[in-house]
C-alpha positions as CSV (number, residue, x, y, z in Angstrom):
1,M,17.2,32.0,22.0
2,T,20.9,31.3,22.2
3,S,21.7,29.0,25.2
4,R,24.9,28.0,26.9
5,R,26.1,25.0,28.7
6,T,29.2,25.3,30.8
7,L,30.9,23.0,33.3
8,L,31.1,24.6,36.7
9,K,33.6,23.2,39.2
10,G,33.6,24.1,42.8
11,T,36.7,26.1,42.3
12,L,35.1,28.4,39.7
13,F,33.6,30.4,42.5
14,G,35.9,29.2,45.2
15,S,38.4,31.9,44.5
16,A,36.3,34.4,46.3
17,T,37.6,34.7,49.8
18,A,34.9,36.7,51.5
19,L,32.9,34.4,53.7
20,L,29.3,34.8,54.6
21,P,28.4,35.6,58.2
22,T,27.8,32.5,60.4
23,A,24.4,30.8,60.3
24,A,24.1,31.3,64.0
25,S,22.9,34.9,63.9
26,A,20.5,36.4,61.4
27,S,20.2,39.5,63.5
28,E,24.0,40.1,63.1
29,S,23.5,39.8,59.4
30,A,20.8,42.4,59.5
31,S,22.8,44.8,61.7
32,G,25.6,44.5,59.2
33,G,23.4,45.9,56.4
34,G,21.8,42.8,55.0
35,P,18.2,41.8,55.8
36,A,17.4,39.0,58.2
37,L,15.6,36.7,55.7
38,R,12.8,34.6,57.1
39,L,10.5,32.0,55.5
40,P,6.8,32.3,56.2
41,A,5.6,29.8,58.8
42,P,3.3,26.9,57.8
43,T,-0.4,27.4,58.5
44,G,-1.5,23.8,59.4
45,P,-2.3,22.4,62.8
46,Y,0.8,20.3,63.2
47,P,4.5,21.2,63.7
48,V,6.9,19.9,61.1
49,G,9.6,17.3,61.6
50,M,12.5,16.8,59.2
51,R,14.9,14.0,58.2
52,T,17.7,14.1,55.6
53,V,18.2,10.9,53.5
54,H,21.0,9.9,51.1
55,L,20.1,7.4,48.3
56,T,22.3,5.6,45.8
57,D,21.3,3.8,42.6
58,P,24.0,1.3,41.7
59,S,22.1,0.3,38.5
60,R,22.6,3.8,37.0
61,T,25.6,5.8,35.9
62,D,25.4,9.5,36.7
63,P,25.0,11.2,33.3
64,W,26.8,14.4,34.4
65,V,30.0,13.1,36.2
66,G,29.9,9.3,35.9
67,G,29.9,6.9,38.8
68,V,27.0,5.7,40.8
69,R,23.9,8.0,40.8
70,E,23.4,9.6,44.2
71,L,20.4,11.6,45.5
72,M,19.7,13.7,48.6
73,L,16.2,13.9,50.1
74,T,14.6,16.0,52.8
75,V,11.5,14.2,54.3
76,L,9.0,16.6,56.0
77,Y,6.2,15.2,58.1
78,P,3.7,16.2,60.8
79,A,5.4,15.9,64.1
80,R,4.0,14.7,67.4
81,S,6.2,17.2,69.3
82,V,9.1,19.4,68.4
83,R,10.1,20.2,72.0
84,G,13.9,19.9,72.4
85,F,14.5,19.8,68.7
86,S,16.1,22.6,66.5
87,R,14.9,24.2,63.3
88,A,17.1,23.2,60.4
89,P,18.9,25.9,58.2
90,Q,17.8,26.0,54.6
91,L,21.4,25.5,53.5
92,T,24.5,23.9,55.1
93,P,27.4,26.3,55.6
94,G,29.2,24.9,52.5
95,E,26.0,25.1,50.4
96,A,25.4,28.7,51.5
97,R,29.0,29.8,50.6
98,F,28.6,28.4,47.1
99,F,25.1,29.7,46.6
100,A,26.1,33.2,47.5
101,E,28.6,33.2,44.6
102,Y,26.3,31.3,42.3
103,A,23.0,33.1,42.8
104,P,23.6,36.4,40.9
105,H,24.9,34.4,37.9
106,A,22.0,31.9,37.8
107,R,19.3,34.5,38.6
108,P,20.6,37.9,37.4
109,G,19.9,40.7,39.8
110,L,20.2,38.7,43.0
111,P,22.6,40.3,45.5
112,E,26.3,39.9,45.1
113,P,28.3,37.7,47.5
114,G,28.5,39.0,51.1
115,A,25.3,41.1,50.9
116,V,23.0,38.3,52.3
117,D,23.7,35.6,54.9
118,W,22.0,32.7,53.0
119,G,23.2,30.3,55.7
120,A,21.1,32.1,58.3
121,V,17.8,31.3,56.6
122,L,16.0,28.8,58.8
123,T,13.3,26.4,57.7
124,H,10.4,25.4,59.9
125,G,11.4,21.8,59.9
126,Y,12.7,20.4,63.2
127,E,15.4,17.9,62.7
128,G,14.7,14.4,64.1
129,A,11.3,15.3,65.8
130,P,9.1,12.2,66.3
131,P,6.4,11.8,63.7
132,L,2.7,11.9,64.4
133,P,1.3,8.4,64.4
134,G,-0.7,7.1,61.5
135,R,-0.2,6.5,57.8
136,R,-0.3,9.6,55.6
137,P,-0.3,10.6,51.9
138,V,3.1,11.0,50.4
139,L,4.0,14.0,48.1
140,V,7.3,13.9,46.2
141,Y,8.7,17.2,45.0
142,S,11.1,17.9,42.1
143,P,12.5,21.5,42.0
144,G,13.1,23.7,39.0
145,G,16.2,23.3,36.8
146,G,19.3,24.7,38.6
147,D,17.4,25.0,41.9
148,Y,18.1,23.1,45.1
149,R,15.4,21.1,46.9
150,A,15.1,23.4,50.0
151,L,14.0,26.3,47.8
152,G,10.6,24.6,47.9
153,S,10.5,24.6,51.7
154,T,7.6,27.1,52.2
155,L,5.0,25.1,50.2
156,A,6.3,21.7,51.4
157,E,6.2,22.7,55.1
158,D,2.7,23.9,54.7
159,L,1.6,20.6,53.1
160,A,3.4,18.7,55.9
161,S,1.7,20.8,58.6
162,R,-1.6,19.7,57.2
163,G,-0.9,16.0,57.5
164,R,1.2,14.9,54.5
165,V,4.6,13.4,54.3
166,V,6.6,15.5,51.7
167,V,9.8,14.3,50.1
168,L,12.0,17.0,48.6
169,V,14.4,15.6,46.0
170,D,17.7,17.1,44.9
171,H,18.9,16.1,41.5
172,P,22.8,16.4,41.7
173,G,24.3,17.7,38.5
174,D,21.7,20.3,37.6
175,A,20.9,21.4,41.2
176,S,22.9,24.5,42.1
177,Q,24.6,22.7,45.0
178,V,24.0,19.5,47.0
179,E,25.8,18.5,50.2
180,L,26.5,14.8,49.8
181,P,28.1,12.5,52.4
182,T,31.3,12.7,50.4
183,G,31.2,16.5,50.1
184,L,29.7,19.4,48.2
185,R,28.7,18.8,44.6
186,T,27.9,21.8,42.4
187,T,26.0,22.2,39.2
188,V,27.4,21.3,35.8
189,L,24.9,23.7,34.1
190,F,25.2,27.4,33.7
191,G,22.7,29.3,31.6
192,P,19.6,27.9,30.0
193,P,20.2,24.3,28.8
194,D,20.1,23.5,25.1
195,P,17.4,21.1,24.0
196,A,19.6,17.9,24.3
197,T,20.8,18.9,27.7
198,F,17.2,19.7,28.8
199,R,16.1,16.2,27.7
200,T,19.0,14.6,29.6
201,M,18.0,16.6,32.7
202,V,14.3,15.6,32.5
203,D,15.1,12.0,31.7
204,T,17.5,11.9,34.7
205,R,14.9,13.4,37.0
206,I,12.3,10.9,35.8
207,A,14.6,8.0,36.8
208,D,15.4,9.8,40.1
209,L,11.7,10.1,41.0
210,R,11.0,6.5,40.2
211,L,14.0,5.5,42.4
212,V,12.5,7.5,45.2
213,L,9.1,5.8,44.8
214,D,10.9,2.4,44.7
215,R,12.7,3.2,48.0
216,L,9.8,4.7,49.9
217,P,9.4,1.4,51.9
218,E,13.0,1.6,53.0
219,L,13.0,5.3,54.2
220,P,13.3,6.1,57.9
221,L,9.7,7.4,58.0
222,A,8.2,4.6,56.0
223,R,5.9,3.6,58.8
224,V,3.9,6.9,58.5
225,M,3.7,6.8,54.7
226,D,0.7,5.4,52.9
227,P,1.9,3.7,49.7
228,R,-1.7,3.8,48.3
229,R,-1.8,7.6,48.4
230,I,1.2,9.0,46.5
231,G,1.3,12.4,44.6
232,L,4.0,14.1,42.6
233,Y,4.5,17.8,42.2
234,G,7.2,19.9,40.7
235,H,8.2,23.4,39.5
236,S,9.5,24.2,36.0
237,A,11.7,21.3,34.9
238,G,10.5,19.5,38.0
239,G,6.9,20.0,36.8
240,T,7.9,18.5,33.4
241,A,9.6,15.6,35.1
242,V,6.7,14.7,37.5
243,V,4.1,14.5,34.7
244,Y,6.3,12.2,32.6
245,A,7.3,10.1,35.7
246,A,3.7,9.4,36.5
247,R,2.7,8.4,32.9
248,A,3.1,4.6,33.4
249,D,3.4,4.4,37.2
250,R,0.2,3.2,38.8
251,R,1.5,4.1,42.2
252,V,1.0,7.8,41.5
253,G,-2.5,9.0,42.2
254,A,-2.3,12.7,41.4
255,V,0.2,15.2,39.8
256,A,0.7,18.9,40.1
257,N,2.8,20.7,37.4
258,L,3.9,24.2,38.5
259,E,4.7,25.9,35.2
260,G,6.7,23.1,33.5
261,Y,6.8,22.5,29.7
262,L,5.2,19.3,28.4
263,D,6.5,19.0,24.9
264,L,9.2,16.4,25.2
265,Y,7.1,13.3,24.9
266,P,3.4,12.5,24.0
267,I,0.9,12.6,26.8
268,P,-2.4,10.8,26.3
269,A,-5.3,13.2,25.5
270,Q,-7.4,11.4,28.1
271,A,-5.3,11.6,31.3
272,D,-6.0,8.6,33.6
273,R,-5.3,10.5,36.9
274,P,-5.9,14.0,38.3
275,L,-3.5,16.7,36.9
276,L,-3.1,20.3,38.2
277,L,-1.6,22.7,35.6
278,F,-0.7,25.8,37.5
279,R,1.0,28.8,35.8
280,T,1.7,32.5,36.4
281,D,0.6,35.4,34.2
282,G,4.1,36.9,33.9
283,F,6.3,34.0,32.7
284,D,8.2,34.7,29.5
285,G,7.8,31.1,28.4
286,A,4.0,31.4,28.4
287,A,3.6,30.7,24.7
288,R,5.5,27.4,25.0
289,I,3.4,26.6,28.1
290,D,0.2,27.3,26.3
291,S,1.2,25.2,23.3
292,S,2.5,22.2,25.3
293,W,-0.5,22.2,27.6
294,A,-3.0,22.4,24.8
295,G,-5.6,19.6,24.7
296,L,-4.6,18.2,28.2
297,P,-7.6,17.6,30.5
298,G,-5.9,18.8,33.6
299,H,-7.3,21.4,36.0
300,R,-5.9,24.8,35.0
301,V,-5.1,27.6,37.4
302,L,-3.5,31.0,36.8
303,L,-1.6,32.9,39.5
304,P,-2.1,36.6,38.8
305,D,0.5,39.4,39.1
306,A,3.2,36.7,39.5
307,N,6.2,35.3,37.7
308,H,8.0,31.9,37.4
309,W,9.7,31.7,40.8
310,A,6.7,32.8,42.8
311,F,6.1,29.1,43.3
312,T,9.3,28.8,45.3
313,D,10.8,30.4,48.4
314,Y,12.0,33.3,46.2
315,G,8.3,34.4,46.2
316,S,8.8,35.5,49.8
317,L,12.5,36.2,49.9
318,V,12.9,38.4,46.8
319,P,10.3,41.0,47.9
320,R,12.1,41.3,51.2
321,L,15.4,41.8,49.3
322,R,13.6,44.5,47.3
323,A,12.4,46.2,50.4
324,S,16.0,46.2,51.7
325,G,17.3,47.8,48.5
326,L,19.3,44.7,47.5
327,V,17.4,44.0,44.3
328,T,15.8,46.3,41.8
329,A,12.1,46.5,41.0
330,A,12.9,45.0,37.6
331,T,14.6,42.0,39.2
332,R,11.7,41.5,41.5
333,T,9.2,41.6,38.6
334,A,11.4,39.2,36.5
335,L,11.6,36.6,39.2
336,V,8.4,36.7,41.2
337,G,6.1,39.3,39.6
338,T,4.6,42.5,41.0
339,G,1.8,41.2,43.3
340,D,1.6,41.1,47.0
341,P,3.8,38.2,48.1
342,T,1.5,37.2,51.0
343,V,-1.5,37.0,48.6
344,A,0.6,35.0,46.0
345,L,1.8,32.5,48.7
346,A,-1.6,32.0,50.1
347,G,-2.9,31.3,46.5
348,V,-0.2,28.7,45.8
349,R,-0.7,27.0,49.2
350,R,-4.5,27.0,48.8
351,R,-4.6,25.7,45.3
352,V,-1.9,23.0,45.6
353,G,-3.1,22.0,49.1
354,T,-6.8,21.7,48.0
355,F,-5.9,19.7,44.9
356,F,-4.0,17.0,46.9
357,A,-6.5,17.1,49.8
358,R,-9.3,16.2,47.4
359,R,-7.4,13.5,45.5
360,L,-5.3,12.1,48.4
361,P,-7.3,12.9,51.6
362,T,-5.5,12.8,54.9
363,P,-6.8,11.0,58.0
364,R,-7.9,13.0,61.0
365,A,-5.5,12.5,64.0
366,P,-7.0,11.8,67.4
367,G,-7.9,15.0,69.2
368,H,-8.1,17.0,66.0
């Protein structure tokens, strides 16, 4: 398959002058013809707190733009209370404006700019809420290539609501957009990466994930993180990265790969830690998945009537866009499959949650 690699500057899509509606009113967006997009609520017993963290790695040069390597993290955790705190938007205003322009190019068939108020989509994470006491397992998430970290909010929030600390990692350079303290940084990739670019992307993510593990003791929520119970999970290129990041890292106790290829480097036939290999039945990369997973001893699970991005928030958002007439049936099928989105989401949450619950059990909080 022919692939392209194009440098995208913020100005590429910045020439569009139509602004999205404000993030303050999803209902106004709906009354203007677009749907009021909502993410499914988490199902665990705890409300979810949220913190945003900026990391730098002076020892590494950013492979995409040079300079010191920077990361942005979202830390989700079970909260003691969320009274008086506000739910965080999935995207900052600047991220939302860029994503509205970028989305139909990155995922053909998504609505054109102005049709959806992406900035009005709220997560279920309450910014700054106090954490529930006690040390808890830590799960670190790497998103798919070209995706931003908050696109994994629905699964991450459910894991946090059930007693885990979840760290969502943005990988600037291949992430569609990342709001850094110095401003918005947009992707350098457009179209499927060629093999050399894909290897650079995965190698960079591996180093990013190891940096996050190194810095866990320094994060604001370190007091509620149990360094003896760490898991990694990732989607697509993120799934590839987490498996390789865990190979020689004894800190990692369990790994979940959500439809990521594993043919870049050798993996021992006898894995020394639990591995979940979770895929859909509609992904057009199925042959490569089957080949690269052959012989691995991981626990295999198939998500029926689904496609590649059913593991992300697209699994809930795209069917809603379809119901509103903003995407075609073919686009829905190509992105998330034909199945009931509620059933698919429940299956993803159950399988991933159960996998980590068995390998990295959570403590019971007083009163629960």
